[in-house]
Biopython code that builds the backbone (N, CA, C, O; Angstrom):
import numpy as np
from Bio.PDB.StructureBuilder import StructureBuilder

atoms = [
    (1, "MET", "N", (-29.747, 19.911, -12.127)),
    (1, "MET", "CA", (-28.619, 18.919, -12.754)),
    (1, "MET", "C", (-27.555, 19.586, -13.259)),
    (1, "MET", "O", (-27.808, 20.634, -13.853)),
    (2, "THR", "N", (-26.476, 19.255, -13.176)),
    (2, "THR", "CA", (-25.053, 19.895, -13.463)),
    (2, "THR", "C", (-24.862, 19.651, -14.879)),
    (2, "THR", "O", (-25.057, 18.545, -15.381)),
    (3, "ASN", "N", (-24.457, 20.741, -15.573)),
    (3, "ASN", "CA", (-23.980, 20.636, -16.955)),
    (3, "ASN", "C", (-22.486, 19.995, -17.033)),
    (3, "ASN", "O", (-21.724, 20.144, -16.077)),
    (4, "VAL", "N", (-22.122, 19.341, -18.097)),
    (4, "VAL", "CA", (-20.707, 18.936, -18.301)),
    (4, "VAL", "C", (-19.835, 20.058, -18.492)),
    (4, "VAL", "O", (-18.633, 19.990, -18.234)),
    (5, "LYS", "N", (-20.341, 20.986, -18.891)),
    (5, "LYS", "CA", (-19.341, 22.146, -19.053)),
    (5, "LYS", "C", (-18.967, 22.913, -17.699)),
    (5, "LYS", "O", (-17.972, 23.626, -17.572)),
    (6, "ASP", "N", (-19.869, 22.670, -16.759)),
    (6, "ASP", "CA", (-19.575, 23.181, -15.058)),
    (6, "ASP", "C", (-18.857, 22.231, -14.248)),
    (6, "ASP", "O", (-18.809, 22.432, -13.035)),
    (7, "LEU", "N", (-18.203, 21.069, -14.827)),
    (7, "LEU", "CA", (-17.615, 20.245, -13.922)),
    (7, "LEU", "C", (-16.216, 20.386, -14.091)),
    (7, "LEU", "O", (-15.773, 20.520, -15.232)),
    (8, "THR", "N", (-15.388, 20.373, -13.019)),
    (8, "THR", "CA", (-13.760, 20.217, -12.999)),
    (8, "THR", "C", (-13.526, 19.020, -13.942)),
    (8, "THR", "O", (-14.307, 18.141, -14.308)),
    (9, "ILE", "N", (-11.986, 19.278, -14.284)),
    (9, "ILE", "CA", (-11.739, 17.909, -14.801)),
    (9, "ILE", "C", (-11.685, 16.724, -13.771)),
    (9, "ILE", "O", (-12.143, 15.650, -14.161)),
    (10, "ASP", "N", (-11.266, 16.785, -12.727)),
    (10, "ASP", "CA", (-11.362, 15.786, -11.524)),
    (10, "ASP", "C", (-12.917, 15.118, -11.652)),
    (10, "ASP", "O", (-12.992, 13.894, -11.759)),
    (11, "GLU", "N", (-14.131, 15.913, -11.640)),
    (11, "GLU", "CA", (-15.186, 15.635, -11.435)),
    (11, "GLU", "C", (-15.558, 15.020, -12.572)),
    (11, "GLU", "O", (-16.251, 14.020, -12.389)),
    (12, "LEU", "N", (-15.328, 15.289, -13.644)),
    (12, "LEU", "CA", (-15.282, 14.572, -15.123)),
    (12, "LEU", "C", (-15.077, 13.247, -15.182)),
    (12, "LEU", "O", (-15.939, 12.411, -15.453)),
    (13, "GLU", "N", (-13.674, 12.989, -14.872)),
    (13, "GLU", "CA", (-12.707, 11.836, -14.785)),
    (13, "GLU", "C", (-13.599, 10.834, -13.643)),
    (13, "GLU", "O", (-13.735, 9.653, -13.961)),
    (14, "TYR", "N", (-14.011, 11.159, -12.741)),
    (14, "TYR", "CA", (-14.494, 10.764, -11.732)),
    (14, "TYR", "C", (-16.106, 9.914, -12.157)),
    (14, "TYR", "O", (-16.652, 8.917, -11.683)),
    (15, "LEU", "N", (-16.464, 10.823, -13.210)),
    (15, "LEU", "CA", (-17.770, 10.398, -13.291)),
    (15, "LEU", "C", (-17.612, 9.227, -14.674)),
    (15, "LEU", "O", (-18.294, 8.217, -14.843)),
    (16, "ILE", "N", (-16.739, 9.632, -15.356)),
    (16, "ILE", "CA", (-16.674, 8.605, -16.177)),
    (16, "ILE", "C", (-15.884, 7.320, -16.049)),
    (16, "ILE", "O", (-15.811, 6.322, -16.767)),
    (17, "GLU", "N", (-15.274, 7.692, -14.819)),
    (17, "GLU", "CA", (-14.758, 5.959, -14.564)),
    (17, "GLU", "C", (-15.822, 5.248, -13.591)),
    (17, "GLU", "O", (-15.943, 4.024, -13.521)),
    (18, "HIS", "N", (-16.622, 6.225, -12.805)),
    (18, "HIS", "CA", (-17.849, 5.510, -12.252)),
    (18, "HIS", "C", (-18.726, 4.831, -13.244)),
    (18, "HIS", "O", (-19.090, 3.668, -13.077)),
    (19, "LYS", "N", (-19.037, 5.482, -14.182)),
    (19, "LYS", "CA", (-19.874, 4.914, -15.225)),
    (19, "LYS", "C", (-19.154, 3.538, -16.059)),
    (19, "LYS", "O", (-19.836, 2.521, -16.191)),
    (20, "ILE", "N", (-18.315, 3.571, -16.382)),
    (20, "ILE", "CA", (-17.436, 2.303, -16.813)),
    (20, "ILE", "C", (-17.471, 1.465, -15.936)),
    (20, "ILE", "O", (-18.036, 0.470, -16.389)),
    (21, "LEU", "N", (-17.069, 1.276, -14.569)),
    (21, "LEU", "CA", (-17.232, 0.628, -13.749)),
    (21, "LEU", "C", (-18.749, -0.288, -13.198)),
    (21, "LEU", "O", (-18.901, -1.460, -12.852)),
    (22, "GLU", "N", (-19.775, 0.956, -13.327)),
    (22, "GLU", "CA", (-21.047, 0.315, -13.492)),
    (22, "GLU", "C", (-21.570, -0.347, -14.351)),
    (22, "GLU", "O", (-22.347, -1.259, -14.068)),
    (23, "VAL", "N", (-21.218, 0.008, -15.712)),
    (23, "VAL", "CA", (-21.186, -0.931, -16.953)),
    (23, "VAL", "C", (-20.615, -2.146, -16.897)),
    (23, "VAL", "O", (-21.286, -3.176, -16.829)),
    (24, "LEU", "N", (-19.214, -2.123, -16.924)),
    (24, "LEU", "CA", (-18.422, -3.166, -17.188)),
    (24, "LEU", "C", (-18.524, -4.058, -15.884)),
    (24, "LEU", "O", (-18.784, -5.259, -15.951)),
    (25, "GLY", "N", (-18.300, -3.389, -14.690)),
    (25, "GLY", "CA", (-18.314, -3.972, -13.480)),
    (25, "GLY", "C", (-16.673, -4.112, -13.196)),
    (25, "GLY", "O", (-15.848, -3.868, -14.075)),
    (26, "ASP", "N", (-16.361, -4.483, -12.024)),
    (26, "ASP", "CA", (-14.869, -4.484, -11.330)),
    (26, "ASP", "C", (-14.643, -5.968, -11.600)),
    (26, "ASP", "O", (-15.503, -6.741, -11.179)),
    (27, "PRO", "N", (-13.459, -6.518, -12.333)),
    (27, "PRO", "CA", (-12.733, -7.808, -12.544)),
    (27, "PRO", "C", (-12.408, -8.269, -11.715)),
    (27, "PRO", "O", (-12.506, -9.493, -11.633)),
    (28, "ASP", "N", (-11.697, -7.294, -10.387)),
    (28, "ASP", "CA", (-10.979, -7.844, -9.263)),
    (28, "ASP", "C", (-12.268, -8.145, -8.253)),
    (28, "ASP", "O", (-11.934, -8.756, -7.237)),
    (29, "SER", "N", (-13.465, -7.873, -8.340)),
    (29, "SER", "CA", (-14.321, -8.113, -7.248)),
    (29, "SER", "C", (-14.474, -9.725, -6.807)),
    (29, "SER", "O", (-14.577, -10.796, -7.404)),
    (30, "GLY", "N", (-14.433, -9.335, -5.604)),
    (30, "GLY", "CA", (-14.391, -10.946, -4.982)),
    (30, "GLY", "C", (-13.215, -11.405, -4.917)),
    (30, "GLY", "O", (-13.059, -12.327, -4.116)),
    (31, "LEU", "N", (-12.074, -10.966, -5.667)),
    (31, "LEU", "CA", (-10.727, -11.807, -5.612)),
    (31, "LEU", "C", (-10.278, -11.420, -4.089)),
    (31, "LEU", "O", (-10.633, -10.384, -3.527)),
    (32, "GLU", "N", (-9.266, -12.629, -3.398)),
    (32, "GLU", "CA", (-8.471, -12.037, -2.523)),
    (32, "GLU", "C", (-6.889, -11.677, -2.816)),
    (32, "GLU", "O", (-6.358, -12.023, -3.871)),
    (33, "LEU", "N", (-6.356, -11.130, -2.042)),
    (33, "LEU", "CA", (-4.931, -10.806, -2.107)),
    (33, "LEU", "C", (-4.209, -11.833, -1.725)),
    (33, "LEU", "O", (-4.486, -12.452, -0.697)),
    (34, "LYS", "N", (-3.243, -12.130, -2.463)),
    (34, "LYS", "CA", (-2.033, -13.157, -2.220)),
    (34, "LYS", "C", (-1.595, -12.746, -0.536)),
    (34, "LYS", "O", (-1.470, -11.579, -0.164)),
    (35, "GLU", "N", (-1.435, -13.733, 0.201)),
    (35, "GLU", "CA", (-0.472, -13.126, 1.623)),
    (35, "GLU", "C", (0.807, -12.472, 1.415)),
    (35, "GLU", "O", (1.296, -11.660, 2.200)),
    (36, "GLU", "N", (1.473, -12.966, 0.022)),
    (36, "GLU", "CA", (2.897, -12.091, -0.007)),
    (36, "GLU", "C", (2.611, -10.890, -0.645)),
    (36, "GLU", "O", (3.594, -10.155, -0.549)),
    (37, "PHE", "N", (1.742, -10.388, -1.226)),
    (37, "PHE", "CA", (1.485, -9.090, -1.621)),
    (37, "PHE", "C", (0.918, -8.451, -0.411)),
    (37, "PHE", "O", (1.164, -7.249, -0.306)),
    (38, "LYS", "N", (0.126, -9.066, 0.637)),
    (38, "LYS", "CA", (-0.447, -8.280, 1.632)),
    (38, "LYS", "C", (1.088, -7.629, 2.444)),
    (38, "LYS", "O", (1.212, -6.504, 2.928)),
    (39, "GLN", "N", (1.995, -8.581, 2.402)),
    (39, "GLN", "CA", (2.961, -8.482, 3.377)),
    (39, "GLN", "C", (3.971, -7.228, 3.050)),
    (39, "GLN", "O", (4.575, -6.458, 3.797)),
    (40, "GLU", "N", (3.885, -7.371, 1.315)),
    (40, "GLU", "CA", (4.979, -6.639, 0.866)),
    (40, "GLU", "C", (4.278, -5.284, 0.980)),
    (40, "GLU", "O", (4.872, -4.366, 1.546)),
    (41, "LEU", "N", (3.100, -5.107, 0.498)),
    (41, "LEU", "CA", (2.077, -3.834, 0.479)),
    (41, "LEU", "C", (2.204, -3.077, 2.024)),
    (41, "LEU", "O", (2.057, -1.866, 2.187)),
    (42, "LYS", "N", (2.509, -4.058, 3.112)),
    (42, "LYS", "CA", (2.566, -3.501, 4.433)),
    (42, "LYS", "C", (3.737, -2.825, 4.615)),
    (42, "LYS", "O", (3.914, -1.697, 5.076)),
    (43, "ARG", "N", (4.935, -4.056, 3.989)),
    (43, "ARG", "CA", (6.011, -3.229, 4.735)),
    (43, "ARG", "C", (6.551, -2.266, 3.711)),
    (43, "ARG", "O", (7.694, -1.922, 4.013)),
    (44, "ARG", "N", (5.961, -1.533, 2.231)),
    (44, "ARG", "CA", (6.170, -0.393, 1.862)),
    (44, "ARG", "C", (5.243, 0.479, 2.239)),
    (44, "ARG", "O", (5.554, 1.597, 1.827)),
    (45, "LEU", "N", (4.293, 0.480, 2.804)),
    (45, "LEU", "CA", (3.440, 1.258, 3.684)),
    (45, "LEU", "C", (4.036, 1.949, 5.001)),
    (45, "LEU", "O", (3.673, 3.041, 5.438)),
    (46, "GLU", "N", (5.160, 0.997, 5.634)),
    (46, "GLU", "CA", (5.574, 1.516, 6.972)),
    (46, "GLU", "C", (6.938, 1.999, 6.572)),
    (46, "GLU", "O", (7.759, 2.420, 7.386)),
    (47, "ASN", "N", (7.147, 1.916, 5.231)),
    (47, "ASN", "CA", (8.485, 2.355, 4.910)),
    (47, "ASN", "C", (8.551, 3.952, 4.359)),
    (47, "ASN", "O", (9.314, 4.141, 3.411)),
    (48, "PRO", "N", (7.996, 4.820, 4.751)),
    (48, "PRO", "CA", (7.929, 6.238, 4.079)),
    (48, "PRO", "C", (9.004, 6.598, 3.105)),
    (48, "PRO", "O", (8.655, 7.305, 2.159)),
    (49, "SER", "N", (10.371, 6.191, 3.189)),
    (49, "SER", "CA", (11.064, 6.394, 2.213)),
    (49, "SER", "C", (10.907, 6.004, 1.096)),
    (49, "SER", "O", (11.438, 6.535, 0.121)),
    (50, "SER", "N", (10.021, 4.837, 1.042)),
    (50, "SER", "CA", (10.004, 4.366, -0.554)),
    (50, "SER", "C", (8.787, 4.979, -1.083)),
    (50, "SER", "O", (8.527, 4.485, -2.180)),
    (51, "ARG", "N", (8.062, 5.741, -0.773)),
    (51, "ARG", "CA", (6.818, 6.194, -1.263)),
    (51, "ARG", "C", (7.232, 7.165, -2.231)),
    (51, "ARG", "O", (8.291, 7.771, -2.070)),
    (52, "ILE", "N", (6.472, 7.375, -3.253)),
    (52, "ILE", "CA", (6.437, 8.466, -4.362)),
    (52, "ILE", "C", (5.270, 9.147, -4.708)),
    (52, "ILE", "O", (4.467, 8.627, -5.483)),
    (53, "PRO", "N", (5.039, 10.501, -4.113)),
    (53, "PRO", "CA", (3.893, 11.323, -4.320)),
    (53, "PRO", "C", (2.997, 10.909, -5.779)),
    (53, "PRO", "O", (3.594, 10.413, -6.734)),
    (54, "HIS", "N", (2.021, 11.084, -5.805)),
    (54, "HIS", "CA", (1.031, 10.564, -7.049)),
    (54, "HIS", "C", (1.574, 11.586, -8.206)),
    (54, "HIS", "O", (1.823, 11.215, -9.353)),
    (55, "HIS", "N", (1.757, 13.263, -7.617)),
    (55, "HIS", "CA", (2.249, 13.963, -8.969)),
    (55, "HIS", "C", (3.705, 13.709, -9.491)),
    (55, "HIS", "O", (4.161, 14.188, -10.529)),
    (56, "GLU", "N", (4.335, 12.926, -8.660)),
    (56, "GLU", "CA", (5.565, 12.614, -9.014)),
    (56, "GLU", "C", (5.691, 11.548, -10.397)),
    (56, "GLU", "O", (6.396, 11.575, -11.405)),
    (57, "VAL", "N", (4.569, 10.558, -9.857)),
    (57, "VAL", "CA", (4.332, 9.392, -10.457)),
    (57, "VAL", "C", (3.616, 9.786, -12.010)),
    (57, "VAL", "O", (3.805, 9.143, -13.042)),
    (58, "VAL", "N", (2.950, 10.733, -11.903)),
    (58, "VAL", "CA", (2.362, 11.361, -12.953)),
    (58, "VAL", "C", (3.251, 11.854, -14.152)),
    (58, "VAL", "O", (3.166, 11.599, -15.353)),
    (59, "SER", "N", (4.381, 12.865, -13.247)),
    (59, "SER", "CA", (5.143, 13.398, -14.467)),
    (59, "SER", "C", (6.275, 12.486, -14.836)),
    (59, "SER", "O", (6.955, 12.776, -15.820)),
    (60, "ARG", "N", (6.573, 11.270, -14.044)),
    (60, "ARG", "CA", (7.405, 10.449, -14.587)),
    (60, "ARG", "C", (6.948, 9.536, -15.873)),
    (60, "ARG", "O", (7.544, 9.184, -16.891)),
    (61, "ILE", "N", (5.734, 9.328, -15.414)),
    (61, "ILE", "CA", (5.326, 8.001, -16.600)),
    (61, "ILE", "C", (4.615, 9.097, -17.597)),
    (61, "ILE", "O", (4.817, 9.005, -18.808)),
    (62, "GLY", "N", (3.984, 9.881, -17.196)),
    (62, "GLY", "CA", (3.530, 11.170, -18.129)),
    (62, "GLY", "C", (2.098, 10.788, -18.384)),
    (62, "GLY", "O", (1.378, 11.515, -19.068)),
]
sb = StructureBuilder()
sb.init_structure("model")
sb.init_model(0)
sb.init_chain("A")
sb.init_seg("    ")
for serial, (resi, resn, name, xyz) in enumerate(atoms, 1):
    if name == "N":
        sb.init_residue(resn, " ", resi, " ")
    sb.init_atom(name, np.array(xyz, "f"), 0.0, 1.0, " ", f" {name:<3s}", serial, name[0])
structure = sb.get_structure()
């Protein structure tokens, strides 16, 4: 078994998130997306100019 001290930050974050979901469950589980949301998501994914890399979002929000 791996010790916590040997985990990377990403591995530790994943482990914590996984455990929280395991204990509390996913509140959105079983819900469906509205058609308007699906269309907007598809439009944004097809338009690469509106994408912002994850690291840039993190740096903006903190």
